[in-house]
C-alpha positions, 0 to 999 in steps of 0.5 A: 177558462182553462180545462181545470176542474172548478173547486167548489167547497159547498159539498165537502167543506163541512166534512173537512172542518169536522175532521179538523175539529176532531183532531184539534179538539175532540181527540186531544180532550179525550187524551187529556182526560185519559191522561188524568185517569191513567198516568201515561206519557203516551196520552200526551204524545197522542195529544201532540200528534193529534194537534199536528194532524189537525193543523195539517188538515186545516192548512190543506183546507185553507189551500183549497179555499185559496184555490177556489177563491182564485178560480172564482175571481178569474170566472168573475173577470171573464164574466165581466168581459162578456156581460154586455153581449147578447148570447145567441139562443136560436130562433132569432132570440138572444139572452141578456147575460146581465139579467138573464132576459131571454126575450132579446131580439137580434136588433135590440140595442138595450135589454128591456128588463135591466137596461144594459146597453149591448156592445157589438 
């Protein structure tokens, strides 16, 4: 895989979604209520500006998710190409990349846990 940093939305997705909801729902609702109390065209403009910002944040988040899904698909393809190989651990032991069994010997053709046949 390339040296590009892996995007993982687990740590920040809720923050971006919350920010988008703030601009798509909370701020427009507040501006609408204020426009009912104080008749001013400014509040209507603020609603449109807030909705625009919310849409931009949502599009940014959708782009990040698209990049993350593409990276995940690439990692899965690379893993599928090597999961039938033994990973060298040292001391004559290997790891089955299919199930994680770390008690595979160098002369084993199959994993005793999952039954994966190792390719050479």
